[in-house]
N, C-alpha and C positions, 0 to 999 in steps of 0.2 A: 088757873088753870085748873081742869075739872078733867079729873082719870077717872073713867069709868074700868073696874080689871072685872074678865070672865076667868073664869078660873071649869075647867074640865079634868076631871081628872078619869087617864082610860087604866083601868086593871092589863088588858087583856095584853094591851104593849108595853106596860109598866111606865108608862112615860106621860109629866102635866104639859099643857100645854096655856098659854096665860096671855093673858090677851087686855092692852092696854091702849086705852077711848082716850083720845088728843085734842087739843084744839085742831081747828077746820085750815088745810095743809101746816100743816106739821107734820114731824116724823112723829113714827112709831116704831116701839121696842116690842120687839117679841125673844120669850127663851123660849129654845126649842132641845130637842136632845140631837146628837152626832148626829143619828138618820132616819128618815122618813119614808114611809113606803108609797107610792102613790094615790090617789087622792086622800089622803090625810089631812084634817084640820088643822091650820097653823094659829089665826084670829081671823077677828072682826074690827074690823075699821070701821068707821060711821064718814064715812061719803058724803051727806048729806051736805053735813058743818063744812065741806070743805067747798063742794059745789052741788047745790039742790035738782038744780037744770038740767045734772049733765045726762047727757042720755048715750053714753059711751065709756068704758071702760076697759083698760088695756095694759096688762103686766109685763114691764120690761123686760122679767127672766123669765123664758118660757116648763124655767122647772116650774112653777107657778101660776096659778088661775087665781081672778076675784071674778066673785058674781055678781050680782046687781045690787043687793043688803051689805055688802060690805066686803062678809068670809073669804077667806084667804086658802085657800086651800095646794094640797103639791097636786103637779099633772103627773110628777112620775118620783121614782127614789132619787130623795135629795138625801147625799152625803158629804154634813159642813166640815172640807178638813178645817178648817183655822179657827179664832175665836170667833170672826164674825165672818157676817157676808148681808149684807143690803140688796134690795132694788126697790123702784119707781112703781107709781099706781097714776098711770094715766085717767084724766076726765077730760071727757072732750064736750062742749052741746053743738049743737052740728048746726045750728040756726042761731047762733048769739055767736056764732065761732068765740070761744071761749073756752080755753082748758086751763089747769088745771094739775099739778103733781103735791103726790102725800109720797114721802122717802121709807123706807120699812127696815129698819134695820135688824136684823139677826142675829140675836146671841147662843153659844151653843153653855144647855145649862150642868152649874157647876153641885158633885155631890159633897156638904161637906163631913167627912169620916177625920173620926179622932187621932190626931199626931203621934204616932211609935218615941214613947220615951227612949231617950241616948241610953240607961242602964238595963230598955223593958229587950228582951230576946224573943223573935219568932218565930215563933216550931216550922221546923222543916220537916215532913215526910221525906224520906226517900222515896216511895210511893211518888208516879207522877198525878199534880195535879191539876195541870193543864189539859184545858178541857178544848185541843188544835182536832179543828171537822177536815177530811179531808180535801185541798184545795183547788182548783182551776179556774182555770179562766179561758174565753174563745180568744181563738187567730182573731189576730187585723176588726178586735173590737172595735166599732164607734163611738164605744161612749156610753152616756155623758161621764171626764175623764173630772175628778178624782176617780176613777173605778173602783169602788167599793166590794171589798174578793170578801172577809168573814173581820170576827170579832172574837180575840185572845184573850183573856182570865185565866183570873188562875182565882187562886179558892182565897189564899191570903186577905186580895182586894176586900171581901168583906169586911175585915180587920181594922186594916189599915189603907193610906195612902200608897198607894200602888202606881209606879211609873214602866212604861213597855217599852223598848227600841228589841229595831232588828239590825240583822247584820248578815253581808254572803252576795253573790251573783244580783245585781240589777237594786242594789240596795250602796255599799258606798268598794262596789267591783263592779266589773263593765259588764251590761250598758247600765250607766251612773243614776242613778235615783228615779227606777225605774218603781217602788216601790218605799212606801215612807207610813208607819200606824200611829196611829194616834196616840201622846202618849199619855195620859189621865182615862181611856175606854179604855185601850186594846187595839180599834176597827183599825182593820188593812186595807189600802187604798193602794189601786195602780195606775198611771198619771198616765201613759198612751198603748198606742195599741202597739201589738210585738206580734212576731213574724216567725211559725214553730221552725220555720226550717232554718231558722238564725239561731234561735233558746224553742227547747221542746221543752226542758224543764228550770225550773227556781229551786232550790234548793237553799234554806235563808233560817238564819237562826234569830228564834225569838226570846225574849226578856223580859224578868217583874224583875225589882227594885224598886226597896222605898226610899221617899226623898234623899237620905242621905248617905246613898250612892249600897243599902247592905240587900243581899239577891236571896230573897225573900223564894228561888223556887232553883230548882236547876234550867237550866239553856234547853230550848227546845226547836229539835228541831224542824222546820216548818214545808216541805217541799209542796210549792206551787204546781202545776203541770198543765203546758198549754195543748187545749185542744186543736187536735187538725179541720183547718179549713179547706174542704177543695178547692183551694184558687196560685192550683201551676196545672198549665196544660201537661198530657204527653210528651214527651221527644222525642222524635227518630236517632237510632245513634247515627245516621248519615243522611246525609240530604236526601246522595243518589248515589245507589246498586247495582252494581253491575254482576250481573247472571249467566253464565256459559250453560246450554244445556246441549247436546248431542241426538240429530235430527233421528228421528222415524224410536227416541223413546219409549220404552212403553207405558203401559198403564201409572203409572202412579209412581213416579223418577223425582227425587229431590232436587230442583234445582237450587234452589237457596235460603235464606236462615235472615228476615227482620225484627227487629229488636229496638223495644222502646227504653224509658227508663221516664218516673214522674217521682218529682220533691215532697211528695205531699208523704204525709206519714204508710209505711210499710202497712199492709194485712190488712186494710178498708176498705172499702168499698169505693176507696178513693185514686187511688193505684189496681184498681183492679180492673188490669186492659184489655181491652177485646180490638182481631186484626182484621180487616175486611181493605178488598177488592174494590176501589172506588169507581175504578175507569180504564180499559186495556185498547192500549191502540196497533196495529187495526182491532174495531170492534168486534169483528168476526172472524169468524165463532171465536166460543169463550175456550183460550188453552192451558187457562194455569188457575188456581186455584192455592190461598195460605188458612192456614187450621190459627181458626180462629183465636188459644190461645199463646200458641206457642211459635207461632208468627210465620211458620213453615211453610212456604211456596215448595208445589205438586204440579206434576203435571196431569189433566182430567182427560188428556185425549190424546190415540197413536199416534197421532198423524203430524209431527209435527215436520215437513221439510222445507231443509235450505231453499232447497233451488225456489219454491215456491214465496217466503219472507224468510227473509235469513234476522230480523232484531224484531225481540214485540218493547211496548212501552207498558210497563203497568200504576197508575197513581193509587200508591196504599195510603190505605185510611186507620190510626189508634183512635180509640175514645177512652178515659174512662172510665168508675163508674158504674162497670162491664157492660159499656155498649149502647145505657138507655142515654135517651135524647138527651137530658140536663146535661151531660157528662161531657164533661173539657177533651174536646178533640187537637189533632194534628196529621198531615200528610207526607207524602215522601213520595218520592220517582222513583224505580227500578223498571233500568235498565238489562232484559232480557236478548244475548245473544244466541243464532240457530247454532252449533257447530256442528261442521263437517262430517258426515260420515259417507263408508263406502255400500252406498245406496240405488249409485246407477253401472252398470252392467255397461265399460266400454266396446260400443259395436263396430261394423265393418261399414262405409259405403257403398260395397256394390261386394256379391258373392264367390264371385269366380275373376281373375287377374289373369294376363297371360304378361309373357317375359324371353327372351331368348337370348341367347347365350354365342359364344364360337367357343369347343370344342379346346381341349390344354389350354387353357385361360384360368385364373384361379387370379383370387384377393380384386375380385372386381366387384362393384354393386351391379346389380340387371333391376334392382324393384324397390317403389317405399313404397310401401299398403298403409296411408292418413285414416286412421278413428277420431271417433266419437265420442264423445263422457261428459255427461251434466256436474261431476261433482270437479270439489272446487280446483284452478289451474294452482299447476306447480304447486303438488300435492299426493300423498301418495296414494291420496283415493283418484286423483289423478290419471298419474304415472301410468304408461301400460307395457306387458308383459307379451312379449311374444313367445308364439310354442311352433315350431313345424312337430306336427302330431303323427303324422306316417308321409311315406312318398324318401324319405334320406335316411333309411336304414346302411346307405358307404357312407357319410357324412360328406360328400359334396357342399352343401349348403350350408349356412352361419344366417341366422336372423336376428336385428337387434332390436335399441330400438334411439330413439331420435331424443336426446334429451330437450332438445329447443319444438322439436315443432309432435315432440309426438307420438312420429311415424313408425312403424316396421317399414327396416332397410334389409334386404334381402341381399346376399353375397355367395357368391362362388367360391368355395377355399381350399377347396379337390379339384384337381382336372377331370373334366368328362370325356367319356368319348365317344363321340359318333356313331362310330363302329359300332355300340355295345348297345347306340339306348341314346335316340333320335328327338328323345320324348320324355320328359321328370313329370306328371302330378304331383303340385305337394300337397296337403290339408299345413292350414294357419291357425290358431287359435290365436286367444286376446285375452289375457285378463291385467286385473290392477297388481300394485306393489300386496297392499293389502288385504288378507281378505275381507269376502263376503259381510253385513253386520246381521244378525236372526234375522230380522224381522225378511233383511231383502232377501237374501236365503232364500226363503220360502215361497217371495213370489216370484224367484226368478232361480230356478237349477242349474242350467246349463250354459256351457259356453261358446258367446260369439266365438260361429269359422268363417272360414275361407278358406277358397283352395285357388291352387297359384298351378299352373302351366306354363313352363319352360320347356321352350325349344333349342336345341343346339345343333349349331352347324355347323359344317362340315368344311375339315383344315388341310389342304396335304401336308401332310406326316412326315417328319425323317422316320429312321428305324426306330424301334422300341424292343427295350431288354427287359424281355418278361420272361421267366422271372428275377428278380433284382439276380439273386446270387442262385444262382446251377450248382450244382453237386456233380467230383469228379473221382475216385479212386486210384490208387498209386501205392504198390508195394514198394516198399524200403527196398534199398539196394538196386531198384532193375537197373537192366542194364542200357548205357546211353545210347538216347537216338529213340527208345520205343515210346511206339503210338498210341494215342490216347482219344477219344471222345473231348472234345473241349467245349467252346461257349458259342452259343444261337441263343442271333439275333433276330426280327422277321419285321417285313414291310408293313404298319397298321390295314394300308390300303386292298393289301394284294393276301395278307396274312403269308408269306414266302418269304425265302430268307434271299433273295439273286440280288447280286449288286451291289450285295454287304459286303468290308473287310473289313480285315480283326486288325486288333496293335494292343502288343500289355501295354500297360500303360503303368502298371507296377506291381516288381516281384521281387520278395523278398533278399532274397537267396541269390537271384537269378539262373533255375533252378529247370527253366518249363522257358519252350517255345512257342507261336503259333502258328498255324499254317491263316496267308492274309485270306484268303479267299472261302475256303472252307470251317474255321476257325477251329478245330482241328490238333491237341496240342501234341508234344510229346517232352521224353527231358534230352538235356543239354549237356543235363547232369546229374551225377549221384545222387540219389533220394538217400537223408538222412534223419529219419525218426528225429533224434535226439539233441540235433542241433537247431529245429526250429522250434520257434518262441513267438507261444509260448509250445511246451515239449505236447502234451494232450490235449489241443487243441487245431483248429483244422487252419488249412496252409492254404489262407487267400490274396491270390489274383487278383490285380482290378483292369478287365480289359475295356477298350473301348468299338464300338462299332458305328465306320460309317459308312454314311448312301455317297451315291453318284453327284449328289447335287453337297456334298463336305455337308451336311446337319450327322449328329450326333448321339448316342448316350451312351455313361459305361453301367459295367456288370463288374459283380464279382462271380470270380470260379473257385468254389470253395474246392480244396484237395485234401482229402483224406490219410494222408498215406499208414499204406497199412503194419504191423509193427513185423521185424525180423529178428527172430532171438541174434545179434548179430554182435551184444556185450554180457561180456560173462558178469558178474558179483563183484563189488571190490569192497573189499574190508578196512573203513573206517580207520580206522588206529594203525597206528607206524608205530608208539613209544610207549610202554606201560608198565606205571612201577607198585611192587605188589609190598606193603610192611608186609612181614615174617615177624614175628606171626600174628596181628592183631591182622591181616587180611590173610585167608585161606583160598580167594580163589579172585580172578577177574572178569571180567563180560568182557570179548568181541562182539563187532555188529556189522552186518554188511547189510551197504544195497543194490540195486542193479538198475539202470537206465530204460530197458525194457521194459514192456507194455506184463501188467502181473498177471497174463500168462507166462512172461515165455520169465517168471520174476522168484519171490520166494514160490514153497521152502525154500533153504539153503539147503546147506548137506556139511557142514566142516569134519577137517579131518588135520590129522599131522602129518604136512610134506615128510618128513623123514623116518625115519622109521631104525633110522640105527639107536639103540638103545642108548647111547650116555640121552638122547634125545626123551623116548620110551621110558624113561628108566626119572626122570624127574618130572614130566607132563603129560597132562591129559586133558581131554578135551570133551565136555557133555551138551550135550541141543537143551536151551534156554527157551526160543524160541521160536519159528518161520527164520524171523535173522539176523535172532542173535545163539552165538554158544560161549559156553564159561570154563574159561583156560582155570587149570590149578594145580597145584605142587605138592610133589611129597614132601615130609616134613625135616626128612633128613639135606635137603636141599642148599647148597652151601646161598651166603652171601654174594652178589657179583652179577653179571648184563649179559643173560642171555640170548641169545639170537634163534629166534622160533621158527620155523616152516610155517606155515601156518594155507591149508590147500581150502577153496570154501568154493559149492558147482549151484548151477541153479535147477531147475524143478526140470532144464530141456538140455539138459547136461554143458554147459559153457563154466566152464572151471581158467580161476583163477589160483596164481600163490603167491604169496605174500611171507615176506623174514619179518615176522615181530620185534623187534627189540624188547629184552622185560628187566626191569632192571628187576631184581630181588637187593629190598630192603631193611636196613635193622633202623627202623622206625615208626616213628604214633601216624604219622600222617603222610600219605606221597609228596604232600609239598615239602617238604625235608628234604628228601633226596631230590627234586627238581629242585631248588635251591641253590644243593652244594656239589650240580648235575652245573647248575649255572657255572658259580662261583670259580670252577675246579675248570672251563673252558678262557680261554684270551682269548683276546679282540684284538686285534692293530690295527693301531690308530695311524693316522697319516705323520706322524713326527714316530713314529716307533717303526716302519714299514724302513722312512728316508732313514736313520741312523743304520737298519737293515743292508742299504746297499753301501753303506759311506763305509760299513768294515769290513765289508766284499770289493770296496775296493780298496780298502785298505792290507791284507790280504792276501788281493794279486799283486798288489806294490813290492809287500814281503816276500812268494813266491821265487819274482821277478828277481828280486836280492838273491835271493838265495840258489836260485840256479845260477847265476851270476856266478856265486863262493862258491858252487862247486867246481864251476870248470877253470874257473880260476886256484883252486888250489890240488884239482888234477894235475893241471899242470906245473903246477912248484914242487907238491910234496905230498907223498901219498898216510892218507891219517893212517895209523897203529888200525886192524884187525879186530884185536879186542877189547875195542873200546867199551864195545855195550856189553863186557861184567863186570869192567868196573865199575864204580856207587860214587856218590855225593855225599858228604858229609851235609845236612841245614842245619846252617849261618843263622841265620831268621829264626829264633823263638822269643816268646813270649815271655817265658819264665825257664829256669837254669832245671826244670826237672825231664822228661825223657828226652834222651837224644836220637834219634828215627835217622836211619836213611834209607830212598828209598834207589833200589833197584833202575838197572836201565833196564825191565822186561818187570817194573810197576811192581813189584812183590816189596813190602817193608821188612828192611832185618828193622829189629832190637836190641837194641843194646845197652840198656839198665831196666826199666820196666816192661813184660807183659803185658800192658795191660795195651796198645795200642796196635788194631787192625785195616787192613785194607790198605787203598791209596793216602797217599797226603801230598800236602809240601810244596812248597813254591821256591824257587832260587833263585838263593841268592848273589848278587851283584859285585861282579867280581872285581880282583885288586889295584891300582895303575901302580904301575910300575916303570919311573919317568917317564912320563903320559900314555907309555900302551900297557896298554891290559893286559894283564896276563893270569890264568888262571891255572893248578899246576893239579892233573887228572891222579888219581891215589889206589893201584891196579889192587886188588885185594884188602881194603883194607877197613878192618873192624873197629878204629876208634872214636872216641869220643868225642862230641865236643869237651871235656875239660880239659885235656891233654892238651887244647886247638885255645885257650883262652889267653896266654901269654903269646900270644904267635898273631894276637888281633893289630896289631901291630906292626908287624911284618908286612912284607909287598907282598912276597910269594907264601904255600903254602908250604916250603918245605919245613922249617923248621914244627908243624904239628903232624911228624910220622911217628912221635917219639916211641921206635921200638925200629928193631930191623924189620923191614917190611921190603922188600922187589919192587924196588919201581924202575921207570923206564925214563929217562933221562931226556930223554927231547924234550922239545917244548915245542907251542905252536903260536899262534896268534888267534887273538880271541873272534876276530873275524872266521876260522878255520872253526874253532868250536862251536861258534854259533849257530854258522851253517849247518853244524854239523847236529847238535845238540835241540837247534828249534822246532822243528819236526815232527819231533818223538816226543820232546813233552809238554808239546799243545795238547796233539792224542793225548795223551794220564794225564792232563789237567782236564782237559775235557769230561774226559772220565769220571777226575774228581769234582765235579762241578754237578752232576746228575744223582735223582733220587731211583730208586727199586726201581720205578716207572720212562727210566729215561726220561724225566722230563727235568728243566733244570730245578737248581737248590733256590732255595730262597740266599741258603749262603750264597755267597763270590769266594770265588781264594784270592785272598789278599795280605801282600808281604806284611810282617810281624816288623819290628826291629829291638832286639834286645833292650829287655832296661833295667837288668842288673838281677845277680841275686838275693835269696829271698823272696821273690815274683807269688804272691797264694797264687793265681788265675794258674791253671793248667792250660794246657794246648789249642787255639781254637780250631777251625775248619772243622770239612766233611770227616776228619776221619775223632774230633770227640766225637761227632753225635753219634758214629759208626756205633763208639765206643756208650753210649746211654741211652740207645736206643731198647735193649732185653733189662732194661727196668724200667721201664713203660707199659710193660702189659697190665699190672694194676688196675690202671683207666678205663681194659676195661670190664672188670666185675663189679661196677660203683654200684650200690647199692640208688631204691627205688627213688627217694631222697630226691636222689640231683637231676634224673627226666627235667622235672619244666626245668634247669641253670643248661641244660644241654637242648632245648626247640631255642631256648631265647639265643642261644650263640648261635647254634643252624640258622636262622632265619633271619641276623646283622649278617 
């Protein structure tokens, strides 16, 4: 084999190209750098040795081209990603139909460097010695791939064999295997196209190390930015926009805003959008415009009229590259609905209408008035409001709107009178529920109006009570039968009262009668203004008026009762409590049912001019209706009866006796509580007990009467019996010996401490079944001398000395019938207090309990004895006042 070697040294590119000639149609091998620019010579091949007659030369790899002399050049920049690369050169003889092929093998040129010894240290400076160039790649690049991006070099590569590697997104992270670096040369390649909208930058890390794994330099950040390409169309946020705008809107009114987005890189020409209106339907006239940058749609004409066209359609376009012809574009549809506004007045279909109605009819429909309105039906802009502008001053008519037909409905709401007015002319106006729009108001400023003539038809009417309320004045206390004018009704046809009869329907007190023919009234009872209800108002009588056909009307006769001074003033208080000395006075007041002209001011005077009253009480004026009752300081605590006379301005007077309780208290309620507790209220059982007691008393009296008559027939009773004494045998203790004489005075035998009345009578002693008791005349013996005789049947053993006695004896019934009435009276007196009220202690029977009893005598006598010792209770100190008030309330 004969080899021709051609060495070409290129100083500028710092690489060598070797050409090896081989035997015809044999393989050819070239050693080349890992990267070659376009139109660079790779080598030369001897074509004639393979096929001398070749007239067509072709390379199987488009990155290389072959000339006729066999020179091989790069057609574009070539990056040798692997260690080897091959392609074929095809030679053809078109005449002989002969074809030959030469295989070309490309190998990467190797640099032979010294290896680092194991013990040798590579100097590594802290300052960066890398040489990264800012790197970027085009989005959606067409290749060829692998696409060379840049070469990474380390200063250590000048002295040692350096291996390069990278990591990061696109290498060992998603997207995987997008980048790789040549281990020996540091050339960085991209293997496929990249979408910037998915990845806009790749942050790689480059490493430089020796074959034994020693890091020759610090890791180097290597960002690769993807250059944007205008590969995305702008897109509207909605395919169809719907907007509304009121009709008759002003020029420049905002209708809505359209918006589009672009995925390309912001703030570049690729995303600079421009909006425009491509088409409007209907086409003419042009009513809308859009701002090219903001997408705001506005009106460009003030003549939007819903009644002409209520909906418009716009085709909107958006284009990037600021709207240049080569920019990408998109479209959307915009539907604009014109909203109704009140820009059309309701109008009457004719200028004048006529209607008729019978008099005295009410709540009837007499006319319907149609109108026309071009605004949207069943909206506030279409619904009509009717108004009666003139002719309805008396309120006979009312007009309303029929919600279904939008017609005006004219009704009579107050009866018309043919005799007063045979024809009524009304002026009717109409507008809408909402005000007119501003622009419409400039064009039309008047309300649409129409005239309605209402003819009133005559009717044959009944009597008319007019006025409905008629007044008459009557003096109070007028004589019964007093006559005066009454109520008058009339016939509306002839305006007279003939043929009308009258009747009273309601008279509260029955004081008035009415003449059936004339309507005059007269009093049937004496009128009392103070008895009328309400007192100061008019006395109303309801009158019925009837004509000959039975038709009627009702009216009110208001009677004003003129007041007469027939009532004296009256003092309101009856019982008064004055706490002395805390209260120095009390006020009394009076009222007068008469009119104020016959009432206050009142004059108060003490009616009793006796010194006993005037010495204690005085009256002074407080105001027109009140006076002040004051007492003197020397007045005693007790209840007084004070007569007071009060007189009105016309001289009518009245006297009232006031009960005034001058009480030792701190508050009047204390004395009132005491008075209430002192009063006794008898219940039904107490009344029953009293009745039973009265019945028992009558039976006892009947028995006594029978006994007395029997005694007179048998024997007379001693005359001096009333002077005899009884010895009290029932005592609680052997203390005092008290003897009650028949005249009710106490006889003291042992002690001098007993005073007043006392005692109960002991039971008689039975003697052989017959009860007897002995009277001791003039006896002054004590019970001590009689104790031994307790066991005897008679009192003879108690005489204790020479005493004059009457040996005559009486039966018990005789004794009982004579002494019972007298003793009952004495016992009744013993059972009362100083005010003759029943005492709380009742007269009871006590049995003898034996000698040495510590108790004294019990009963009213002992209470009388102790009263003088309780005077200290009236002079207690001030700290006992609260206790006294509490006890009083209870």
